[in-house]
C-alpha positions as CSV (number, residue, x, y, z in Angstrom):
1,M,51.3,-67.1,-51.0
2,A,49.6,-67.5,-54.4
3,T,45.8,-67.4,-54.3
4,H,43.6,-69.6,-56.5
5,P,40.0,-69.4,-57.5
6,P,37.5,-71.5,-55.5
7,Q,37.2,-75.1,-56.7
8,A,34.0,-76.6,-58.0
9,P,32.3,-79.5,-56.2
10,Q,33.8,-82.9,-56.8
11,N,30.7,-84.1,-58.7
12,S,31.4,-81.6,-61.5
13,C,31.3,-82.8,-65.1
14,Q,34.5,-82.0,-66.9
15,T,33.9,-80.6,-70.4
16,G,37.2,-81.7,-72.0
17,V,37.7,-78.2,-73.4
18,E,41.0,-76.7,-72.2
19,G,40.3,-73.5,-70.2
20,L,36.5,-74.0,-70.1
21,D,36.6,-75.9,-66.8
22,D,38.6,-73.1,-65.3
23,V,35.8,-70.6,-66.3
24,L,33.2,-73.0,-64.8
25,R,35.3,-73.4,-61.6
26,G,35.9,-77.1,-62.3
27,G,33.1,-78.1,-64.8
28,L,29.4,-78.3,-65.2
29,P,27.2,-79.5,-62.3
30,R,26.2,-83.0,-63.1
31,N,22.7,-84.3,-64.1
32,R,21.5,-81.0,-65.4
33,L,20.4,-79.7,-68.8
34,Y,22.5,-76.9,-70.5
35,L,22.1,-74.8,-73.6
36,V,25.0,-74.0,-75.9
37,L,24.2,-71.1,-78.2
38,G,26.1,-69.8,-81.3
39,E,25.8,-69.1,-85.0
40,P,26.8,-71.8,-87.5
41,G,30.5,-72.4,-87.7
42,V,31.4,-70.9,-84.3
43,G,32.4,-74.3,-82.8
44,K,29.3,-75.8,-81.0
45,T,29.7,-79.2,-82.6
46,T,33.4,-79.3,-81.8
47,L,32.7,-78.4,-78.2
48,A,30.1,-81.1,-78.0
49,L,32.4,-83.8,-79.3
50,Q,35.1,-82.8,-76.9
51,Y,32.6,-83.0,-74.1
52,L,31.5,-86.5,-75.1
53,L,35.0,-87.7,-75.7
54,K,36.0,-86.6,-72.3
55,G,33.2,-88.6,-70.8
56,A,34.3,-91.7,-72.8
57,E,37.8,-91.2,-71.5
58,L,36.4,-91.2,-67.9
59,G,34.5,-94.4,-68.6
60,E,31.1,-92.7,-69.0
61,R,28.6,-93.7,-71.7
62,S,28.3,-90.8,-74.2
63,L,25.4,-90.4,-76.8
64,Y,25.4,-87.9,-79.6
65,I,21.9,-87.3,-81.0
66,T,22.3,-85.5,-84.4
67,L,19.1,-83.9,-85.8
68,S,20.9,-82.0,-88.6
69,E,24.2,-83.7,-89.5
70,T,24.9,-87.2,-90.6
71,K,27.3,-89.7,-89.1
72,A,29.6,-89.2,-92.0
73,E,29.7,-85.4,-91.5
74,L,30.5,-85.9,-87.7
75,N,33.2,-88.4,-88.5
76,Q,34.7,-86.0,-90.9
77,V,34.8,-83.2,-88.3
78,A,36.4,-85.6,-85.8
79,A,39.0,-86.8,-88.3
80,S,40.0,-83.1,-88.9
81,H,41.0,-83.0,-85.2
82,G,42.6,-86.4,-85.1
83,W,39.7,-88.0,-83.1
84,N,38.1,-91.4,-83.3
85,L,34.4,-91.5,-82.4
86,D,34.1,-95.2,-81.9
87,S,33.7,-94.7,-78.1
88,I,30.7,-92.4,-78.7
89,E,27.2,-93.7,-79.7
90,L,25.8,-91.7,-82.6
91,F,22.1,-91.5,-83.3
92,E,20.9,-89.5,-86.3
93,L,17.5,-88.2,-87.3
94,S,17.2,-90.3,-90.4
95,A,16.7,-93.3,-88.1
96,V,13.2,-92.1,-87.2
97,E,12.2,-90.6,-90.5
98,S,10.6,-93.8,-91.7
99,K,8.3,-93.8,-88.6
100,M,7.4,-90.2,-89.2
101,E,6.6,-90.9,-92.8
102,Q,4.0,-93.5,-91.8
103,S,2.1,-90.9,-89.7
104,R,2.1,-87.9,-92.1
105,D,-1.3,-88.9,-93.6
106,S,-3.0,-88.6,-90.2
107,T,-5.9,-86.1,-90.3
108,F,-6.8,-86.0,-86.6
109,F,-3.4,-84.4,-85.5
110,S,-1.3,-81.8,-87.4
111,P,1.6,-83.4,-89.3
112,S,4.1,-81.3,-87.4
113,E,2.8,-82.5,-84.0
114,V,2.9,-86.1,-85.1
115,E,6.5,-85.7,-86.4
116,L,7.6,-84.1,-83.2
117,N,6.0,-86.8,-81.0
118,Q,7.5,-89.6,-83.2
119,A,10.9,-88.1,-83.2
120,T,10.9,-87.5,-79.4
121,K,9.7,-91.0,-78.8
122,A,12.4,-92.6,-81.0
123,I,15.1,-90.4,-79.3
124,L,14.0,-91.3,-75.8
125,E,13.9,-95.0,-76.7
126,E,17.5,-94.7,-77.8
127,V,18.3,-93.1,-74.4
128,E,16.5,-95.9,-72.6
129,R,18.4,-98.5,-74.6
130,Y,21.9,-97.0,-74.2
131,K,21.6,-95.4,-70.7
132,P,24.2,-92.7,-71.3
133,A,25.7,-90.4,-68.6
134,R,26.3,-87.7,-71.2
135,V,24.0,-86.6,-74.1
136,V,24.2,-84.0,-76.8
137,F,21.3,-82.8,-78.9
138,D,22.4,-81.2,-82.2
139,S,20.5,-79.1,-82.8
140,L,17.3,-77.6,-81.3
141,S,16.5,-75.8,-84.6
142,E,15.0,-79.1,-85.9
143,L,12.8,-79.5,-82.9
144,R,11.7,-75.9,-83.0
145,L,10.6,-76.3,-86.7
146,M,8.7,-79.5,-85.8
147,A,6.9,-77.8,-82.9
148,E,5.9,-74.8,-85.0
149,T,4.5,-72.8,-82.0
150,A,6.4,-71.4,-79.0
151,L,4.1,-73.1,-76.5
152,R,4.5,-76.5,-78.0
153,Y,8.3,-76.0,-78.2
154,R,8.6,-74.9,-74.6
155,R,6.5,-77.9,-73.5
156,Q,8.8,-80.2,-75.4
157,I,11.9,-78.8,-73.8
158,L,10.3,-79.0,-70.4
159,H,9.4,-82.7,-71.1
160,L,13.0,-83.4,-72.0
161,K,14.3,-81.7,-68.9
162,Q,11.9,-83.6,-66.7
163,Y,12.7,-86.9,-68.4
164,F,16.5,-86.5,-67.9
165,A,16.1,-85.2,-64.3
166,G,16.0,-88.6,-62.8
167,R,18.4,-90.5,-65.0
168,N,21.9,-89.4,-63.8
169,C,22.5,-87.7,-67.2
170,T,24.1,-84.4,-68.1
171,V,22.7,-83.0,-71.3
172,L,23.9,-80.3,-73.8
173,L,21.4,-78.8,-76.1
174,L,23.0,-77.1,-79.1
175,D,21.2,-74.2,-80.8
176,D,22.4,-72.0,-83.7
177,G,20.1,-69.2,-82.7
178,T,18.5,-68.9,-86.2
179,A,15.0,-68.8,-84.9
180,D,13.2,-65.9,-83.2
181,R,14.6,-64.4,-80.0
182,A,11.4,-65.2,-78.0
183,A,11.8,-68.9,-78.6
184,D,15.5,-68.8,-77.5
185,D,14.5,-67.0,-74.3
186,Q,12.1,-69.8,-73.6
187,V,14.9,-72.4,-73.6
188,E,17.3,-70.2,-71.7
189,S,14.8,-69.8,-68.9
190,I,14.4,-73.6,-68.6
191,A,18.1,-74.6,-68.9
192,H,20.2,-74.9,-65.8
193,G,23.0,-73.1,-67.6
194,V,23.7,-71.2,-70.8
195,I,27.0,-70.9,-72.7
196,M,27.2,-68.5,-75.6
197,L,29.8,-68.8,-78.4
198,T,30.3,-65.8,-80.7
199,K,32.5,-65.1,-83.8
200,T,33.5,-61.8,-85.3
201,A,35.4,-61.2,-88.6
202,P,37.9,-58.3,-88.4
203,D,38.8,-56.3,-91.5
204,Y,42.0,-58.2,-91.6
205,G,43.2,-61.4,-90.0
206,V,41.6,-64.5,-88.7
207,A,38.1,-64.6,-87.2
208,R,37.9,-63.9,-83.5
209,R,35.9,-66.3,-81.3
210,Q,34.8,-65.7,-77.8
211,L,32.9,-67.7,-75.1
212,H,30.5,-66.2,-72.6
213,V,28.8,-68.1,-69.8
214,R,25.4,-66.4,-69.3
215,K,24.3,-68.4,-66.3
216,I,25.1,-71.6,-64.4
217,R,22.8,-72.0,-61.4
218,G,24.6,-72.6,-58.2
219,V,28.1,-71.9,-59.5
220,K,30.1,-68.7,-59.2
221,F,31.7,-69.0,-62.6
222,R,34.2,-66.6,-64.2
223,E,32.1,-63.9,-65.8
224,G,32.8,-61.9,-68.9
225,N,34.0,-62.7,-72.5
226,H,36.8,-65.2,-72.8
227,D,38.8,-65.6,-76.1
228,L,38.3,-68.8,-77.8
229,L,40.6,-70.5,-80.3
230,M,39.6,-73.3,-82.7
231,Q,42.6,-75.3,-83.8
232,T,43.5,-78.9,-84.8
233,G,42.8,-80.9,-81.7
234,G,39.7,-78.9,-80.6
235,L,38.7,-75.7,-78.9
236,V,40.8,-73.9,-76.4
237,V,39.4,-71.3,-74.1
238,F,41.6,-68.6,-72.6
239,P,40.0,-67.5,-69.3
240,R,39.9,-63.8,-68.7
241,L,42.8,-62.8,-66.5
242,V,41.8,-61.5,-63.1
243,A,44.8,-60.1,-61.4
244,A,43.2,-60.1,-57.9
245,E,43.3,-63.9,-57.9
246,H,47.1,-64.1,-58.1
247,H,49.4,-62.8,-55.3
248,T,52.9,-64.0,-54.6
249,A,55.3,-62.7,-52.0
250,F,58.7,-61.4,-53.3
251,N,61.5,-59.1,-52.4
252,R,61.5,-55.7,-54.0
253,E,64.9,-54.7,-55.3
254,A,66.4,-52.5,-58.1
255,L,67.4,-54.4,-61.2
256,S,70.5,-52.9,-62.9
257,S,70.8,-52.3,-66.7
258,G,74.6,-52.8,-66.5
259,I,75.0,-49.2,-67.5
260,P,75.9,-47.0,-64.4
261,Q,74.6,-43.8,-65.9
262,M,71.3,-45.4,-66.9
263,D,70.9,-46.8,-63.4
264,A,71.6,-43.3,-62.0
265,L,68.7,-41.9,-64.2
266,L,66.4,-44.7,-62.8
267,G,67.4,-44.2,-59.2
268,G,69.3,-47.5,-59.1
269,G,67.5,-49.4,-61.9
270,I,64.1,-50.9,-62.6
271,D,62.4,-52.1,-59.5
272,R,61.3,-55.7,-59.3
273,G,57.5,-56.1,-59.6
274,T,57.0,-52.8,-61.6
275,S,56.2,-51.9,-65.1
276,T,58.2,-49.6,-67.3
277,V,57.4,-47.9,-70.6
278,F,60.2,-47.1,-73.0
279,M,58.7,-44.3,-75.2
280,G,60.1,-42.4,-78.2
281,P,60.1,-42.2,-82.0
282,A,61.4,-45.1,-84.2
283,G,65.1,-45.8,-84.1
284,T,65.9,-44.1,-80.8
285,G,67.0,-47.4,-79.1
286,K,64.0,-48.5,-77.2
287,S,64.2,-52.2,-78.2
288,T,68.0,-52.2,-77.7
289,L,67.6,-50.8,-74.2
290,A,64.9,-53.5,-73.5
291,M,67.3,-56.2,-74.8
292,T,70.0,-54.8,-72.5
293,F,67.8,-55.2,-69.4
294,A,66.9,-58.8,-70.6
295,H,70.6,-59.6,-71.0
296,M,71.4,-58.4,-67.5
297,A,68.5,-60.4,-66.1
298,A,70.0,-63.5,-67.8
299,T,73.4,-62.8,-66.3
300,R,71.7,-63.0,-62.9
301,G,70.3,-66.3,-63.8
302,E,66.7,-65.0,-64.3
303,K,64.4,-65.8,-67.2
304,T,63.0,-63.3,-69.6
305,L,60.0,-63.7,-72.0
306,F,60.5,-61.3,-75.0
307,F,57.5,-60.8,-77.4
308,T,58.4,-59.1,-80.7
309,F,55.5,-57.7,-82.7
310,D,57.3,-55.4,-85.1
311,E,60.5,-57.2,-86.0
312,T,61.1,-60.7,-87.2
313,L,63.0,-63.0,-85.0
314,G,66.0,-63.1,-87.4
315,V,66.3,-59.3,-87.5
316,L,66.1,-59.0,-83.7
317,L,68.8,-61.7,-83.1
318,A,71.1,-60.3,-85.8
319,R,70.9,-56.8,-84.3
320,A,71.7,-58.2,-80.8
321,R,74.8,-59.9,-82.3
322,E,76.0,-56.7,-83.9
323,L,75.7,-54.9,-80.5
324,G,77.5,-57.6,-78.7
325,I,74.5,-58.7,-76.7
326,P,74.7,-62.5,-76.3
327,V,71.0,-63.2,-76.8
328,D,71.8,-66.5,-78.7
329,A,73.7,-67.9,-75.8
330,H,71.0,-66.9,-73.4
331,R,68.4,-68.6,-75.6
332,E,70.3,-71.8,-75.7
333,K,70.3,-71.9,-71.9
334,G,66.6,-71.0,-71.7
335,L,67.2,-67.7,-70.0
336,I,65.7,-65.6,-72.8
337,Q,62.6,-66.8,-74.6
338,V,61.8,-64.8,-77.8
339,Q,58.5,-65.2,-79.4
340,Q,57.5,-63.5,-82.7
341,I,53.9,-62.5,-82.7
342,D,51.6,-61.8,-85.6
343,P,48.9,-59.4,-84.4
344,A,46.5,-60.6,-87.1
345,E,46.7,-64.2,-85.9
346,I,46.5,-63.9,-82.1
347,S,43.9,-62.6,-79.7
348,P,44.7,-60.5,-76.7
349,G,43.3,-63.2,-74.4
350,E,45.6,-65.8,-75.9
351,L,48.6,-63.6,-75.4
352,A,47.7,-62.9,-71.8
353,F,47.2,-66.6,-71.3
354,R,50.7,-67.4,-72.8
355,I,52.3,-64.8,-70.4
356,R,50.4,-66.2,-67.4
357,E,51.4,-69.8,-68.2
358,A,55.0,-68.9,-68.8
359,V,55.3,-66.9,-65.5
360,Q,53.7,-69.6,-63.4
361,R,55.2,-72.6,-65.2
362,D,58.7,-71.4,-66.2
363,Q,59.4,-68.9,-63.4
364,I,59.7,-65.9,-65.8
365,R,61.0,-62.9,-63.9
366,M,60.9,-60.3,-66.8
367,V,58.4,-59.8,-69.6
368,V,59.1,-57.5,-72.6
369,I,56.4,-56.5,-75.1
370,D,58.0,-54.9,-78.2
371,S,55.9,-53.0,-79.1
372,L,52.6,-51.8,-77.7
373,N,51.9,-50.5,-81.2
374,G,51.8,-54.1,-82.5
375,Y,49.8,-55.2,-79.4
376,L,47.3,-52.4,-80.2
377,H,46.6,-54.0,-83.6
378,A,45.5,-57.2,-81.9
379,M,42.8,-55.3,-79.9
380,P,39.3,-54.5,-81.1
381,D,39.5,-51.0,-79.7
382,E,41.5,-48.7,-77.4
383,R,39.2,-49.1,-74.4
384,H,39.7,-52.9,-74.3
385,L,43.4,-52.4,-74.7
386,T,43.6,-50.3,-71.5
387,L,41.5,-52.8,-69.6
388,Q,43.5,-55.8,-70.8
389,L,46.9,-54.1,-70.1
390,H,45.7,-53.0,-66.6
391,E,44.9,-56.6,-65.6
392,L,48.1,-58.0,-67.3
393,L,50.4,-55.5,-65.6
394,S,48.7,-55.9,-62.3
395,F,49.1,-59.7,-62.5
396,L,52.8,-59.4,-63.4
397,N,53.5,-56.9,-60.7
398,Q,51.9,-59.1,-58.1
399,Q,54.0,-62.0,-59.2
400,G,57.2,-60.0,-58.8
401,V,57.8,-59.9,-62.6
402,S,59.3,-56.8,-64.1
403,S,57.6,-55.8,-67.3
404,I,59.0,-53.6,-70.0
405,L,56.7,-52.1,-72.7
406,V,58.0,-50.4,-75.8
407,L,55.8,-47.7,-77.3
408,T,56.7,-46.0,-80.6
409,Q,55.6,-42.5,-81.0
410,Q,54.7,-40.8,-84.3
411,G,57.2,-38.2,-85.6
412,V,60.9,-37.9,-85.4
413,M,61.8,-34.6,-83.7
414,G,60.0,-31.9,-81.7
415,T,57.8,-31.9,-78.7
416,A,54.6,-32.6,-80.5
417,M,55.0,-36.4,-80.5
418,N,51.8,-38.4,-80.9
419,S,51.2,-41.8,-79.3
420,P,48.6,-44.3,-80.7
421,V,47.3,-44.6,-77.1
422,D,48.2,-43.0,-73.8
423,L,49.3,-45.7,-71.4
424,T,51.9,-43.8,-69.4
425,Y,49.5,-43.6,-66.4
426,L,49.4,-47.4,-66.2
427,A,53.2,-47.7,-66.0
428,D,55.2,-47.4,-62.8
429,S,58.1,-45.8,-64.7
430,V,58.4,-44.0,-68.0
431,V,61.7,-43.6,-69.9
432,L,61.6,-41.1,-72.7
433,L,64.0,-41.2,-75.6
434,R,64.3,-38.4,-78.1
435,Y,66.3,-37.1,-81.2
436,F,67.9,-33.7,-81.1
437,E,70.2,-31.9,-83.6
438,S,73.5,-30.4,-82.6
439,M,76.3,-29.0,-84.7
440,G,74.9,-30.6,-87.9
441,A,74.6,-34.1,-86.3
442,M,71.6,-36.1,-85.2
443,R,72.0,-37.1,-81.5
444,Q,69.8,-39.0,-79.0
445,A,68.8,-38.2,-75.5
446,V,67.2,-40.2,-72.6
447,S,65.4,-39.1,-69.5
448,V,63.1,-40.6,-66.9
449,M,59.7,-38.9,-66.7
450,K,58.4,-40.7,-63.6
451,K,59.1,-43.5,-61.2
452,R,56.4,-44.4,-58.7
453,S,58.5,-46.8,-56.6
454,G,61.2,-44.4,-55.7
455,G,63.3,-41.4,-56.6
456,H,65.0,-40.9,-59.9
457,E,67.3,-38.4,-61.6
458,R,65.6,-35.5,-63.4
459,T,68.4,-34.7,-65.8
460,I,68.6,-35.4,-69.6
461,R,71.6,-37.5,-70.7
462,E,72.9,-38.3,-74.1
463,F,72.1,-41.8,-75.3
464,I,74.5,-43.4,-77.8
465,I,74.2,-46.8,-79.5
466,S,77.6,-48.1,-80.7
467,P,78.9,-51.4,-81.9
468,T,79.9,-52.2,-78.3
469,G,76.4,-51.6,-77.0
470,I,74.6,-48.7,-75.2
471,Q,76.5,-45.7,-73.8
472,V,74.8,-43.1,-71.6
473,G,76.7,-39.8,-71.2
474,E,76.8,-37.2,-68.5
475,P,73.8,-34.8,-68.0
476,L,73.4,-32.4,-70.9
477,K,73.8,-29.2,-68.9
478,G,75.0,-26.9,-71.7
479,F,71.8,-27.1,-73.7
480,H,68.2,-25.8,-73.4
481,G,65.2,-27.2,-75.3
482,I,66.6,-30.6,-76.1
483,F,63.2,-32.1,-76.4
484,S,62.3,-29.5,-79.0
485,G,64.7,-31.2,-81.3
486,V,66.8,-28.1,-82.0
487,P,68.2,-27.0,-78.6
488,S,70.1,-23.8,-77.9
489,V,73.4,-23.6,-76.2
490,I,73.4,-22.0,-72.8
491,A,76.1,-19.4,-72.4
492,P,78.5,-20.1,-69.6
493,P,78.2,-17.8,-66.6
494,H,80.6,-14.8,-66.4
495,A,83.5,-15.2,-64.1
């Protein structure tokens, strides 16, 4: 049986951000005050608008109190996502500026204290008038500047928290974090929950955004960093994949490649619910072998999800046609789904989310990643690549999905082949492809280095790619040192 994370209480406040409610186990506990932190441009305002629009959709009164942006600017942001803010009440700081101007000549109190009190009074009067169920303050930087001191600022936030405590209202406080760290810590200690948005700019490609829930009192939320995508239509959160939450019963069986000699090498074929790495230098036939397994899965009526990082979709399909692999026909029937991935435009979390959704929604039974070299470019560093792949492969294995990973090694011939990252220990099976020279011709060989789920043949066989597809020969018993690239011929024994 599939396992699912625990559900949040029924009185949770849905955020309207796809994926965020999953991270929060259903949503934010109602009638509490939350802090949303993040530098300018990371997506705080977009998140806040999605939160209020979701409330309006559910029939709840929603109030946006803008202390830094105008209504025109907010409407422009909404229009870029195709939203209409007519269902949200907007209240901007300029509405109280005239009242603050009248009190600036006071000599008994400091001007900043008068401005803060007047602004707070006007805001709370608007809350009393509108009686919202959801409120957003954007942003706390303005209140912090008015308060001037950390003590006055903390008291003001405490006053807001106490005011909203008895009014059946869930409040988001947006903060860009441009002030000193001590002032931010004051608000974090007061807030019922803290959500952090971050943005990094890689040397090449789009900016990478992530969401991290620092705390939510009384909720066992999903910890860690979750990739975040800002697109037309709003923010999308890709919850970090936790393989331990997903288990499905399935029958283990060997999956044939359709090539008897290849199946003999693999001890019958690739076992269902295992991961296999096809490893070797460029051009040895790794992708072709992966397509062959996908083709055989389609002939059994099973669906395959094929991610191509290194080749364009057109080149991949053209090569399949030349080899007589009917990928086009399988695609028309929905048995093979091919997605071309640009590593500079996609985050690892989004890719893992796509795979998880396809497996659970479309009953995918095989996943091919071609290649891990392209997947590596989507990762911030090698350590994260290993962790991400471990969770992804564990999830697929527990769902009864067979995964094939293509890894291109540097070099062409010889034993000193270098890989960009060593992931062979993660895979259940490793298939090694190599070039070797014989009689003035370049030939190819294939062998199986390991197979955790059962026995396998320990011979080396010739691997041939012809216009009719893949052919695997008999074991190469007359050679020694094939993996060196220049093998020697073994003399036959004397009669």
